[in-house]
Every structure is written in structure tokens, then in C-alpha cells.
KELUM-509285 format. One record per residue (C-alpha): residue in one letter; z negated, x, y. Coordinates in Angstrom, 3 decimals. Each point is the difference from the previous one (the first is absolute). Last residue first. Layout:
% KELUM-509285
NODE;A;Z;X;Y $
...
//
This chain:
% KELUM-509285
NODE;V;62.526;-47.664;11.743 $
NODE;D;-0.494;0.819;-3.674 $
NODE;F;-3.469;-0.025;-1.577 $
NODE;K;0.199;0.957;-3.677 $
NODE;I;-3.267;1.114;-1.674 $
NODE;G;0.389;2.701;-2.655 $
NODE;Q;-3.793;0.561;-0.274 $
NODE;A;0.152;2.104;3.157 $
NODE;L;2.793;-0.496;2.492 $
NODE;P;3.172;2.115;0.181 $
NODE;L;1.001;1.126;3.497 $
NODE;A;3.145;2.114;-0.371 $
NODE;T;0.930;3.235;1.808 $
NODE;G;-2.335;2.344;-1.919 $
NODE;Y;-3.010;2.112;1.036 $
NODE;N;-2.468;-2.860;-0.197 $
NODE;I;-3.527;1.384;0.389 $
NODE;T;-3.136;-1.681;-1.374 $
NODE;N;-3.460;1.078;1.183 $
NODE;T;-3.390;-1.091;-1.366 $
NODE;Q;-2.986;0.831;2.227 $
NODE;R;-3.550;0.793;-1.047 $
NODE;R;-2.736;0.292;2.609 $
NODE;M;-2.311;2.989;-0.134 $
NODE;Y;-3.724;0.761;-0.319 $
NODE;V;-0.284;-2.008;-3.250 $
NODE;K;2.640;2.268;-1.532 $
NODE;W;-2.183;3.092;0.298 $
NODE;A;-2.142;-1.187;-2.942 $
NODE;D;2.801;1.263;-2.263 $
NODE;S;-2.196;2.481;-1.929 $
NODE;G;-2.828;1.275;2.189 $
NODE;S;-2.437;-1.141;2.697 $
NODE;E;-0.638;-3.716;0.394 $
NODE;R;0.482;-3.158;-2.043 $
NODE;G;-1.289;-3.450;0.932 $
NODE;G;-0.798;-2.798;-2.450 $
NODE;G;-3.127;-1.219;1.803 $
NODE;T;-3.003;1.228;-1.951 $
NODE;E;-0.722;-3.681;-0.510 $
NODE;K;2.565;-0.131;-2.816 $
NODE;E;1.827;3.330;-0.358 $
NODE;G;-0.568;3.628;0.905 $
NODE;G;1.086;2.968;2.044 $
NODE;F;1.151;3.626;-0.023 $
NODE;A;3.585;0.989;-0.787 $
NODE;G;-0.062;3.297;-1.863 $
NODE;G;0.650;3.413;1.522 $
NODE;I;-3.139;-0.151;2.168 $
NODE;E;-2.291;0.615;-2.956 $
NODE;A;-2.760;-2.497;-0.779 $
NODE;G;-3.572;1.311;-0.244 $
NODE;S;-2.145;-2.880;-1.152 $
NODE;T;0.252;-2.313;-3.039 $
NODE;G;-0.761;2.704;-2.537 $
NODE;I;2.468;1.844;-2.231 $
NODE;N;0.283;-0.307;-3.793 $
NODE;V;2.771;-2.579;0.480 $
NODE;N;0.564;-1.455;3.459 $
NODE;A;1.209;-3.390;1.226 $
NODE;I;0.673;-0.436;3.718 $
NODE;G;1.431;-3.226;1.468 $
NODE;C;-2.381;-1.930;-2.217 $
NODE;D;0.769;-2.647;-2.638 $
NODE;S;-1.025;2.258;-2.880 $
NODE;G;1.547;-1.041;-3.318 $
NODE;W;2.438;-2.858;-0.600 $
NODE;H;2.792;2.031;1.566 $
NODE;A;-0.973;2.945;-2.208 $
NODE;L;-2.109;2.855;1.387 $
NODE;F;-3.261;-1.058;-1.686 $
NODE;K;1.896;-0.700;-3.243 $
NODE;E;1.409;3.514;0.202 $
NODE;T;-3.488;1.448;0.407 $
NODE;E;-1.406;-1.877;-2.975 $
NODE;L;2.864;0.798;-2.377 $
NODE;M;-0.062;3.627;1.174 $
NODE;N;-3.624;0.456;-1.102 $
NODE;T;-1.573;2.895;1.940 $
NODE;S;-1.703;-2.474;2.312 $
NODE;F;-1.268;-0.171;3.548 $
NODE;I;1.517;-2.877;1.944 $
NODE;S;0.444;-0.331;3.748 $
NODE;S;0.524;-2.551;2.723 $
NODE;S;0.865;-0.056;3.704 $
NODE;L;0.888;-2.763;2.466 $
NODE;G;-0.069;-3.504;-1.450 $
NODE;Q;-2.651;-2.185;1.622 $
NODE;H;-0.987;-3.530;-1.008 $
NODE;V;-1.826;1.042;-3.156 $
NODE;G;0.633;-0.584;-3.723 $
NODE;N;2.630;2.701;-0.453 $
NODE;Q;-2.490;2.597;-1.237 $
NODE;L;-1.727;-2.636;-2.127 $
NODE;D;3.316;-0.950;-1.614 $
NODE;I;0.752;3.688;-0.538 $
NODE;A;-3.333;0.434;-1.773 $
NODE;N;0.726;-2.869;-2.377 $
NODE;Q;3.478;1.439;-0.546 $
NODE;V;-1.702;3.184;-1.190 $
NODE;D;-0.942;-1.811;-3.197 $
NODE;G;-3.584;-0.780;-1.027 $
NODE;S;-3.043;0.319;2.203 $
NODE;Y;-0.630;0.276;3.729 $
NODE;Q;-2.903;1.217;2.137 $
NODE;I;-0.022;-0.070;3.800 $
NODE;L;-1.719;2.671;2.087 $
NODE;Y;0.177;-0.712;3.749 $
NODE;L;0.097;3.012;2.331 $
NODE;I;-1.343;-0.431;3.543 $
NODE;P;0.786;2.721;2.546 $
NODE;A;0.924;-2.076;3.084 $
NODE;F;2.872;-2.116;1.279 $
NODE;T;-0.977;-3.074;-2.013 $
NODE;E;3.153;-1.552;-1.419 $
NODE;Q;-0.713;-3.404;-1.489 $
NODE;Q;0.358;-1.205;-3.576 $
NODE;V;-3.015;2.055;-1.049 $
NODE;M;-2.001;-1.754;2.710 $
NODE;E;0.917;-3.442;-1.332 $
NODE;Y;-0.784;0.893;-3.603 $
NODE;H;3.002;-0.597;-2.291 $
NODE;N;0.296;3.617;-1.166 $
NODE;Q;-3.508;0.101;-1.377 $
NODE;A;-2.530;2.574;1.140 $
NODE;E;-1.914;3.197;-0.708 $
NODE;V;-0.504;1.642;3.391 $
NODE;I;0.378;3.633;1.066 $
NODE;A;-0.913;0.907;3.574 $
NODE;P;0.811;2.857;2.358 $
NODE;T;-3.082;1.114;1.972 $
NODE;V;0.319;-0.874;3.666 $
NODE;Y;0.429;1.875;3.282 $
NODE;T;0.747;-1.958;3.184 $
NODE;G;-3.552;-0.304;1.345 $
NODE;T;0.775;2.666;2.611 $
NODE;E;-3.240;1.891;-0.654 $
NODE;Y;1.160;1.236;-3.416 $
NODE;G;-0.381;3.748;0.448 $
NODE;E;-3.786;-0.244;0.124 $
NODE;G;-1.196;-3.441;-0.995 $
NODE;N;1.957;-3.036;-1.057 $
NODE;L;2.218;-0.987;-2.910 $
NODE;V;1.161;-3.540;-0.697 $
NODE;Q;-0.496;-0.524;-3.719 $
NODE;G;2.479;-1.615;-2.389 $
NODE;G;-0.173;2.601;-2.731 $
NODE;I;-0.404;-0.471;-3.739 $
NODE;L;0.289;-2.619;-2.716 $
NODE;L;0.103;-3.180;2.102 $
NODE;K;0.411;-2.896;-2.431 $
NODE;G;2.331;-2.839;0.949 $
NODE;G;-1.060;-3.570;-0.707 $
NODE;E;1.377;-1.881;2.991 $
NODE;T;-3.155;0.694;2.023 $
NODE;Q;0.625;3.696;-0.714 $
NODE;V;3.518;-0.286;1.392 $
NODE;K;-1.336;-1.431;3.268 $
NODE;T;-2.577;2.701;0.658 $
NODE;L;2.477;2.782;-0.758 $
NODE;A;2.661;-1.570;2.212 $
NODE;H;-2.440;-0.540;2.867 $
NODE;V;-1.201;3.613;-0.071 $
NODE;F;3.561;1.382;0.132 $
NODE;G;1.041;-2.441;2.722 $
NODE;N;-3.027;1.016;2.064 $
NODE;V;0.967;3.656;-0.429 $
NODE;A;3.528;-0.779;1.185 $
NODE;D;-1.423;-1.694;3.079 $
NODE;K;-2.185;3.082;0.480 $
NODE;D;3.002;2.245;0.498 $
NODE;I;2.736;2.031;-1.749 $
NODE;L;-1.880;0.530;-3.240 $
NODE;P;-1.381;3.493;-0.283 $
NODE;G;1.098;3.029;-2.031 $
NODE;V;0.108;0.476;-3.758 $
NODE;L;1.129;3.272;-1.607 $
NODE;V;-2.121;2.542;1.885 $
NODE;G;0.399;3.570;-1.302 $
NODE;E;0.842;1.610;3.329 $
NODE;K;-1.134;-1.928;3.047 $
NODE;L;2.446;-1.996;2.086 $
NODE;P;-0.697;-3.219;-1.863 $
NODE;N;-3.651;0.007;1.122 $
NODE;G;-1.864;-1.459;-2.950 $
NODE;I;0.128;-1.129;-3.609 $
NODE;P;0.242;2.441;-2.929 $
NODE;L;0.270;-2.184;-3.129 $
NODE;K;-2.658;0.989;-2.559 $
NODE;Q;-1.284;-3.393;-1.170 $
NODE;Y;3.562;-1.319;0.081 $
NODE;I;0.996;2.523;-2.673 $
NODE;Q;-2.725;-1.039;-2.444 $
NODE;I;0.713;-3.684;0.616 $
NODE;L;3.687;0.611;-0.690 $
NODE;R;-0.720;1.719;-3.303 $
NODE;E;-2.310;-2.826;-1.096 $
NODE;K;2.575;-2.671;0.737 $
NODE;I;2.777;1.949;-1.697 $
NODE;T;-1.917;0.373;-3.233 $
NODE;E;-1.203;-3.614;0.080 $
NODE;Y;3.525;-1.384;0.417 $
NODE;V;1.810;2.161;-2.554 $
NODE;S;0.340;-2.535;-2.853 $
NODE;E;-0.206;-2.974;2.373 $
NODE;H;3.245;0.923;1.734 $
NODE;I;-0.502;0.634;3.711 $
NODE;I;1.371;-1.774;3.074 $
NODE;L;-1.178;1.984;3.023 $
NODE;R;0.325;-1.975;3.232 $
NODE;R;-0.081;1.239;3.611 $
NODE;T;2.114;3.166;-0.194 $
NODE;T;0.967;0.711;3.617 $
NODE;T;3.716;-0.511;0.727 $
NODE;C;-0.577;-1.672;3.398 $
NODE;R;-2.299;2.930;0.651 $
NODE;Q;-3.482;-0.478;1.420 $
NODE;G;-2.092;0.630;-3.122 $
NODE;C;-1.955;2.821;1.634 $
NODE;T;3.287;1.821;0.740 $
NODE;G;-0.106;0.882;-3.714 $
NODE;V;-2.756;-1.948;-1.784 $
NODE;A;1.898;-2.229;-2.434 $
NODE;G;3.312;1.817;-0.469 $
NODE;F;-1.605;3.437;-0.223 $
NODE;V;-2.593;-1.258;-2.470 $
NODE;T;2.523;-1.928;-2.082 $
NODE;A;2.484;2.861;-0.260 $
NODE;R;-2.682;2.338;-1.349 $
NODE;I;-1.258;-2.684;-2.383 $
NODE;A;3.486;-0.629;-1.385 $
NODE;M;0.614;3.702;-0.634 $
NODE;E;-3.316;0.280;-1.787 $
NODE;V;0.712;-3.071;-2.121 $
NODE;D;3.473;0.947;-1.214 $
NODE;A;0.831;-3.585;-0.832 $
NODE;N;0.735;-1.556;-3.394 $
NODE;E;-2.832;-2.568;0.134 $
NODE;T;1.587;-1.238;3.209 $
NODE;I;-1.012;0.743;3.573 $
NODE;I;1.656;-2.369;2.479 $
NODE;I;-0.285;1.071;3.625 $
NODE;A;-0.085;-2.764;2.564 $
NODE;N;0.974;-0.460;3.626 $
NODE;N;-1.062;-2.822;2.242 $
NODE;G;2.340;0.844;2.867 $
NODE;G;0.339;-1.451;3.468 $
NODE;L;3.038;0.134;2.278 $
NODE;E;3.195;1.938;0.612 $
NODE;L;2.307;-2.465;1.765 $
NODE;L;3.510;0.783;1.233 $
NODE;A;1.014;-2.934;2.178 $
NODE;K;3.493;-0.885;1.182 $
NODE;G;0.573;-2.504;2.799 $
NODE;L;0.843;-3.663;-0.435 $
NODE;R;-2.093;-1.032;3.056 $
NODE;A;-2.439;-1.957;-2.178 $
NODE;G;0.184;2.773;-2.596 $
NODE;V;-1.437;2.558;2.414 $
NODE;A;-2.932;-2.267;0.870 $
NODE;Q;-0.656;-1.080;-3.577 $
NODE;G;0.226;3.553;-1.321 $
NODE;V;-2.374;1.320;2.660 $
NODE;L;-2.603;-2.664;-0.747 $
NODE;K;0.377;0.481;-3.747 $
NODE;G;-0.295;3.753;0.428 $
NODE;M;-3.301;-0.259;1.846 $
NODE;R;-1.589;-2.008;-2.801 $
NODE;T;1.546;2.261;-2.631 $
NODE;S;-1.697;2.955;1.646 $
NODE;G;1.839;2.902;1.559 $
NODE;T;3.436;1.535;0.440 $
NODE;A;2.606;-1.695;2.173 $
NODE;S;3.668;0.934;0.394 $
NODE;V;1.667;-2.250;2.564 $
NODE;L;3.788;-0.068;0.110 $
NODE;P;2.308;-1.655;2.550 $
NODE;I;-2.215;0.823;3.008 $
NODE;R;1.609;-1.572;3.089 $
NODE;K;-0.928;-3.412;-1.432 $
NODE;D;-3.677;0.804;0.703 $
NODE;N;-2.398;-2.186;-1.991 $
NODE;A;-1.416;2.643;-2.353 $
NODE;I;-0.109;2.668;2.716 $
NODE;H;-1.763;-2.293;2.452 $
NODE;K;-2.483;-1.045;-2.671 $
NODE;G;-0.830;3.646;-0.671 $
NODE;I;-0.592;0.503;3.719 $
NODE;Q;-2.393;-2.959;-0.068 $
NODE;A;-1.882;1.532;-2.920 $
NODE;D;-1.229;2.804;2.252 $
NODE;G;1.916;2.812;1.598 $
NODE;I;1.314;3.512;-0.268 $
NODE;I;3.748;0.205;0.570 $
NODE;I;1.948;2.818;-1.554 $
NODE;N;3.650;0.883;0.444 $
NODE;F;2.534;2.195;-1.816 $
NODE;I;3.577;-0.081;1.326 $
NODE;G;-1.423;-0.789;3.442 $
NODE;D;-0.088;3.470;1.536 $
NODE;P;3.744;0.417;0.123 $
NODE;L;1.425;3.218;-1.476 $
NODE;N;0.325;3.371;1.690 $
NODE;N;-0.363;1.853;-3.336 $
NODE;E;-3.194;1.900;0.869 $
NODE;R;-1.288;-3.178;1.622 $
NODE;L;0.470;-2.027;-3.166 $
NODE;V;-1.630;2.675;-2.153 $
NODE;E;-3.078;0.316;2.189 $
NODE;A;-0.273;-3.784;0.151 $
NODE;V;-0.194;-0.105;-3.809 $
NODE;I;-3.253;1.987;0.086 $
NODE;H;-1.442;-1.861;2.984 $
NODE;Q;0.591;-3.319;-1.740 $
NODE;C;-1.629;1.236;-3.175 $
NODE;A;-3.129;0.968;1.953 $
NODE;V;-0.125;-3.400;1.694 $
NODE;A;0.270;-1.650;-3.405 $
NODE;C;-2.902;2.054;-1.361 $
NODE;L;-1.961;-1.006;3.086 $
NODE;P;0.533;-3.698;-0.705 $
NODE;T;-2.184;-0.218;-3.132 $
NODE;K;-2.120;-3.185;0.186 $
NODE;E;2.409;-1.894;2.265 $
NODE;S;2.520;0.340;-2.819 $
NODE;P;3.360;1.316;1.130 $
NODE;K;2.588;-2.140;1.816 $
NODE;W;3.213;1.943;-0.310 $
NODE;V;3.239;-0.854;1.777 $
NODE;T;2.890;1.625;-1.831 $
NODE;V;3.621;0.880;0.792 $
NODE;D;2.777;-0.570;-2.506 $
NODE;G;2.959;2.221;-0.887 $
NODE;C;-0.437;0.075;-3.788 $
NODE;V;-1.293;3.564;0.309 $
NODE;A;-2.739;-1.315;2.282 $
NODE;A;-0.907;-3.028;-2.122 $
NODE;L;-0.621;2.295;-2.968 $
NODE;M;-2.191;2.259;2.123 $
NODE;A;-1.862;-2.866;1.668 $
NODE;N;-0.800;-2.066;-3.074 $
NODE;W;-1.399;2.581;-2.377 $
NODE;S;-1.356;1.839;3.040 $
NODE;W;-2.104;-2.970;1.063 $
NODE;V;-1.406;-0.249;-3.515 $
NODE;A;-1.024;3.659;0.077 $
NODE;V;-1.865;0.040;3.334 $
NODE;P;-3.080;-2.245;-0.028 $
NODE;F;-0.140;-0.505;-3.761 $
NODE;N;-3.255;-1.971;-0.270 $
NODE;F;0.143;-1.387;3.535 $
NODE;A;2.902;-2.406;-0.494 $
NODE;S;3.507;0.002;1.468 $
NODE;I;2.156;-2.424;1.992 $
NODE;V;3.522;1.383;0.382 $
NODE;G;2.578;-1.884;2.078 $
NODE;V;3.574;1.139;-0.570 $
NODE;I;2.268;-0.200;3.047 $
NODE;G;3.747;-0.037;-0.633 $
NODE;L;1.488;-0.964;-3.354 $
NODE;P;2.163;3.055;-0.634 $
NODE;H;3.284;-0.577;-1.852 $
NODE;Y;0.904;0.082;-3.693 $
NODE;Q;3.488;-0.113;-1.487 $
NODE;E;1.874;-2.126;-2.494 $
NODE;Y;3.518;0.272;-1.378 $
NODE;M;3.202;-1.974;-0.449 $
NODE;R;3.584;1.234;0.176 $
NODE;H;2.955;-2.374;0.043 $
NODE;E;3.611;0.731;-0.905 $
NODE;A;0.101;-2.740;-2.633 $
NODE;R;-2.878;-2.476;-0.054 $
NODE;E;-2.628;-0.006;-2.748 $
NODE;S;-1.791;2.788;1.860 $
NODE;H;-1.542;2.895;-1.875 $
NODE;M;-3.449;0.956;1.289 $
NODE;T;-1.200;3.170;1.770 $
NODE;L;-3.761;0.361;0.243 $
NODE;G;-2.232;1.263;2.810 $
NODE;Y;-1.941;3.238;0.079 $
NODE;L;-2.570;1.260;2.468 $
NODE;Q;0.007;3.363;-1.784 $
NODE;R;0.273;2.687;2.675 $
NODE;S;-3.107;-1.101;1.903 $
NODE;L;-1.726;-0.446;-3.369 $
NODE;G;-0.316;3.740;-0.395 $
NODE;V;-1.890;0.245;3.291 $
NODE;A;-2.006;-3.112;-0.889 $
NODE;F;-1.403;1.569;-3.166 $
NODE;D;-1.063;3.129;1.881 $
NODE;C;-1.659;-2.144;2.669 $
NODE;I;-1.651;-2.059;-2.745 $
NODE;D;-1.453;3.199;-1.480 $
NODE;I;-1.387;1.189;3.331 $
NODE;M;-1.695;-3.342;0.571 $
NODE;E;-1.412;0.055;-3.516 $
NODE;Q;-1.311;3.498;0.753 $
NODE;V;-1.888;-1.513;2.954 $
NODE;E;-1.684;-2.374;-2.438 $
NODE;G;-0.821;2.818;-2.380 $
NODE;L;-1.695;1.950;2.785 $
NODE;G;-2.182;-3.016;0.711 $
NODE;E;-0.641;-0.400;-3.718 $
NODE;Q;-1.165;3.615;-0.142 $
NODE;Y;-2.192;-0.646;3.033 $
NODE;I;-1.865;-2.900;-1.602 $
NODE;K;0.730;-3.469;1.340 $
NODE;G;-2.062;-1.149;2.994 $
NODE;M;2.597;-1.538;2.334 $
NODE;E;-0.536;1.919;3.261 $
NODE;Y;-1.326;3.235;-1.511 $
NODE;S;2.320;0.138;-3.017 $
NODE;V;3.125;-0.956;1.921 $
NODE;L;-1.008;2.470;2.739 $
NODE;K;-0.418;2.733;-2.591 $
NODE;G;3.435;-0.691;-1.483 $
NODE;L;1.486;0.125;3.499 $
NODE;P;-1.662;3.356;0.640 $
NODE;A;1.193;1.486;-3.321 $
NODE;K;3.519;-1.455;-0.098 $
NODE;Y;0.969;0.858;3.579 $
NODE;K;2.691;2.584;-0.773 $
NODE;R;1.149;-1.824;-3.112 $
NODE;L;0.182;-3.172;2.078 $
NODE;K;2.199;1.829;2.490 $
NODE;D;2.337;1.010;-2.853 $
NODE;G;0.242;-3.611;-1.158 $
NODE;I;0.835;-1.074;3.541 $
NODE;Q;2.783;2.599;0.024 $
NODE;R;1.442;-1.500;-3.164 $
NODE;V;-0.220;-3.442;1.624 $
NODE;I;2.143;1.254;2.871 $
NODE;E;2.513;1.429;-2.492 $
NODE;G;0.115;-3.356;-1.777 $
NODE;R;1.060;-1.632;3.253 $
NODE;K;2.871;2.468;0.047 $
NODE;P;0.822;-0.960;-3.603 $
NODE;A;0.022;-3.676;1.119 $
NODE;P;2.485;0.530;2.811 $
NODE;M;-1.525;-0.760;3.445 $
NODE;K;1.208;-3.344;1.344 $
NODE;R;-3.097;-1.908;-1.154 $
NODE;W;-2.281;2.390;1.908 $
NODE;V;1.514;-0.599;3.443 $
NODE;K;-0.094;-3.790;0.174 $
NODE;F;-3.230;0.066;-1.998 $
NODE;A;-1.731;1.933;2.788 $
NODE;E;0.643;-2.827;2.461 $
NODE;E;-1.475;-2.607;-2.336 $
NODE;A;-3.034;2.183;-0.716 $
NODE;T;-0.805;0.396;3.692 $
NODE;S;0.280;-3.750;0.540 $
NODE;I;-2.269;-0.638;-2.977 $
NODE;V;-2.612;2.419;1.332 $
NODE;Q;0.120;-1.502;3.498 $
NODE;E;-0.404;-3.512;-1.376 $
NODE;Y;-3.081;1.067;-1.954 $
NODE;D;-1.538;1.590;3.087 $
NODE;N;0.391;-3.276;1.855 $
NODE;N;-1.642;-1.897;-2.868 $
NODE;D;-3.049;2.294;-0.090 $
NODE;A;-0.536;3.435;-1.522 $
NODE;I;-3.422;1.266;-1.038 $
NODE;C;-0.861;3.352;1.550 $
NODE;V;-1.581;2.578;-2.256 $
NODE;S;-3.379;1.682;-0.042 $
NODE;A;-0.810;3.160;-1.931 $
NODE;I;-1.968;1.366;-2.955 $
NODE;L;-3.341;-1.756;0.479 $
NODE;K;-2.337;1.141;-2.753 $
NODE;G;-1.021;-2.162;-2.940 $
NODE;D;-0.094;2.938;-2.414 $
NODE;T;2.762;-0.752;-2.526 $
NODE;P;0.884;-3.508;1.156 $
NODE;S;1.380;1.692;3.148 $
NODE;F;-0.203;-2.038;3.190 $
NODE;I;2.913;-1.172;2.141 $
NODE;D;-0.898;-1.572;3.339 $
NODE;K;2.332;-2.714;1.233 $
NODE;T;1.394;-0.376;3.505 $
NODE;T;1.288;-2.893;2.085 $
NODE;Q;1.660;1.009;3.286 $
NODE;S;3.392;-1.462;-0.858 $
NODE;T;2.976;0.806;2.240 $
NODE;L;0.752;3.089;-2.019 $
NODE;S;2.269;2.728;1.266 $
NODE;G;3.237;1.180;-1.533 $
NODE;W;0.698;1.154;-3.541 $
NODE;T;-1.853;-0.458;-3.257 $
NODE;L;-2.141;-2.800;1.263 $
NODE;G;-3.510;-0.836;-1.162 $
NODE;T;-0.775;3.706;0.108 $
NODE;S;-0.739;0.130;3.697 $
NODE;Y;-2.751;2.558;0.631 $
NODE;S;-2.202;-1.649;2.577 $
NODE;P;-2.894;-0.336;-2.431 $
NODE;N;-0.109;3.793;-0.553 $
NODE;L;-2.363;0.906;-2.814 $
NODE;E;2.290;2.669;-1.479 $
NODE;K;3.521;0.404;1.272 $
NODE;I;2.285;-0.068;-3.030 $
NODE;K;2.690;2.673;0.016 $
NODE;L;-0.098;0.594;-3.778 $
NODE;I;-1.200;3.557;0.560 $
NODE;D;-2.489;-1.285;2.595 $
NODE;L;-1.404;-2.608;-2.366 $
NODE;I;-0.418;2.695;-2.637 $
NODE;E;-1.733;2.328;2.453 $
NODE;K;-2.356;-2.746;1.130 $
NODE;I;-0.972;-0.642;-3.610 $
NODE;E;-0.556;3.735;-0.407 $
NODE;N;-2.300;0.023;3.009 $
NODE;T;-1.964;-2.941;-1.375 $
NODE;T;-0.822;2.119;-3.016 $
NODE;T;0.446;-0.059;-3.763 $
NODE;I;3.556;-1.120;-0.601 $
NODE;T;0.914;1.482;-3.335 $
NODE;Q;2.219;2.759;-1.370 $
NODE;T;-0.960;0.747;-3.611 $
NODE;N;3.268;-1.154;-1.534 $
NODE;M;-0.780;-1.212;-3.518 $
//
């Protein structure tokens, strides 16, 4: 593990300075990317790690919003005319800047959000990886050529930029999810307006300064990448704005339904990445140690605040007790504390509202019949003064319990026992409203192939002998059912950022009609 940690206020100041964030300056206008704010409303940003004030940001109002959209519209007129490989070159340079700033940006992610430093570095690496992916993609925005039924006709399809892409992101991945959208949108010829989470806006400000360096070095318009920091009202503006043809929203299912309804009402396009209630199936044929390792990372990584967090463990009765006891032993020794210190594996929850949700879920599931095996405490005392540190919990439960059916964004792992054929486990895995990530651990090919068949896992992600967390950027990321159906990142996810157009060219001297229709005048 990298031993660099933030240990002093001076080092925090140094990181903010490197990322061009003015510490503790309420007049510093981060609500708008470019221009001056009309709003005078500010918000203090505190770290869940130590409770200290990091900086203050200005919260944009309606006038600020209109200025951002106007800036983006003007930038699009220039950006869309640049050849896609040239746009890819700009994204390549952004990737290089991210390499330069990887360490300080990774530390800011860790300090502002609360994930351990290695995960902060990993999140910035995701940004670098998606830049590399997008550079190659800039030369591969393919359309198809079709054979026309009419003589001397050529038919093909091509893809054009959409315009402004609205990006609404969540606190748990304060930089990576934006990059998945923004870098693909950029090579496709779109401009982006980013509303980051109010809980982690400084990471967004840092990203904006990084891309701004590249734009200025290439004499490009400021408004290709835009941020606007605001409350839920700004999100509503984005969802309802007909000038924004695509809205990509990451967050809770509740939020996603509101965004989807608003965008759908104006016949816009919505890319929704919403809640997950992810399960790992462990069969009697599993490599138990491998399964346990994946389970622990999936369940307690990011303190249970990933959309791909492992929330349910569906275990065959023959290995249930063995796995339960092994997990309890590991949970007893989990290093919990300041995520910027070496050796810590579990940092804080984002805020006290998240802690309250954690406590409520554990109380509720126990009234339903669940048995708390370990964890569930809110820590206090030296090093835990913020009230945001908890001990990850393991609960024996049934799949149909109300709390098990819900996504609690906290480190709660439900153990569910199954017997008989693996199809029984698959039915339990599928028996929730969400459909993001899923996994099976088994060395039996008949079991794993059944899990991957069309009657197997109903999730957007289905893994074999790999946990539910840690997706690579090369594959399309997203899920089904109440997860929203969106796809980001790799594969052909780029197509959602473009509009498809079918073209037919008549290079003859006659005008034959399709389907042999005769219409003589």
C-alpha cells in the first residue's frame, strides 16, 4: 500500500493549492465554471474523515444556470465541427493531466468522500482508463452500410453529436462516473454540464481545473466541460430542460424515477444508473477462500457505499456454517478509521444521515426476524469524533424481508441460506426489484453456465468467481429493473451520446420507389 497520507492541515492546504482550490474562501465561485455568480449562497464542505471544514462553495441560482447553458450552447457550435480524432487528441491530453494530478486528486477524493486512499487512487485511474478508451473510440464511431432494394441506390447510417449532455452524479464516485460520461460525450462531439453531488463538490472543481488547463493550452472554448454546483432545484432544471437532449443520472432509484419521468415527459433521452441490491451465490462447489475474499471487499469496500456493493450472500446449506464463521472472524479484525492512514480498510460513512439509515435498517430487519451476528455499532471516542464511523454488520435474514429487499447504502451484509439446485439460489438472487450486479462462486461449469443463461441472472452484470464490485471500463456498466437500464463506459455505450441517422443516396437517373410502389404523374 502507498504510504503517503494526509496527516497535517498544511498538507491539506498544499493539495487544495495543487488542484487550484482556494481553501476556506466563501467568495470563491465554484457554482459556475466560467463567468461570475449572481448567487451569494454558500455551502461549507466538511470532511467525513475528521469533521474539519475543507472549503466553502457558492451554490448557483437560476440566473447562473442560464449562463452555464448559454456557454455550453456556444461551445457546442465549435466542438461539433472538430473531427472526432482531433477531439480524441484533446481527451488524450486530459488523460495525461490526470496522470500528473493522480496523487493529489486521489487524496482529495479520499478526504472529501471518505473512501480509503487506495480506492481514491483507483477512482482516478478509472478516469485515466476511460480517457484511453475514448481516444481509441474517437476513430471508431462506426455506422453500417446496407444494401438498397432499389437499383443505383446506396444506403448507410451515421452518428451525429446530440448537443448538451447533462450529468448528475452521486457522492460515492465523485469523479469517475463523470469521466465515464464526459470523455465519451467529448469524443462524440457533445459538451457536458455536470451537476456533482452537493456532498462532494470540491472533487468536481478540481476536475474542472484540470480539463481547463487542456482547453486553454489548445485555444478551445471554455464551455466544452461545465460544472454547476447547486441543490435539487438545479437537478430539476437539467431534467426538464429541452436544450439538454440527454440526461445521465446516477443515484438512488427514487431520484432516478423523478429524473426519468421529467426527461420522458419532454421525450428526451435518459441514461439512468440507479440502486443495486447485489448478491453473491456461493454453491457447494465453490472455492470458499476465494469467495470469502471477494465477499469482504464487496461488502465493506467504500464502507458499503458502492452501487455494486455486495448486500446479499446466498450460501448453500452445506457450506453455510463454515462461511458464516469465517466472515465473523474477519469482521472482528477489520481495520476501521481514517481512510488516509496506511492499513485502514474501512473509512467513514459520508454523513450522519447515512449513519441514521444504517442504524434504522439494522433495527428494522431485526424486528422482521433477522439475527445480527456482528457489527452495527456507531463508533465514538478518539479518532471517531465525527460520528460517521460504524462497524460493518452481518445479519442472518430471509430474502423476502422488507429491509433485505431495499438498498441500504451502508455496510450491511445479509446471509441467506439455500438448499437444493443452484436454480433455487438464482431465483433468490433475482427476487429483488434491482438488477445491477451479481456473482456466482462455483467450480462446476453446469452451475456457472446456468447462472449466465438467459434464465439465469437478470442483472446487467453477471460475474463468475469474481465479486460484484470492481467493474472494468471496457465493458458496458449498468443494470436492469429499478437500476434503470442505462449503460455507461465501455463496449458500445457511446451510441447513447449520439443521434443515429439513416442516409439513402440515389446516384442514378430514375426515381424508383421502395416496395415496388408505382406512382406516375
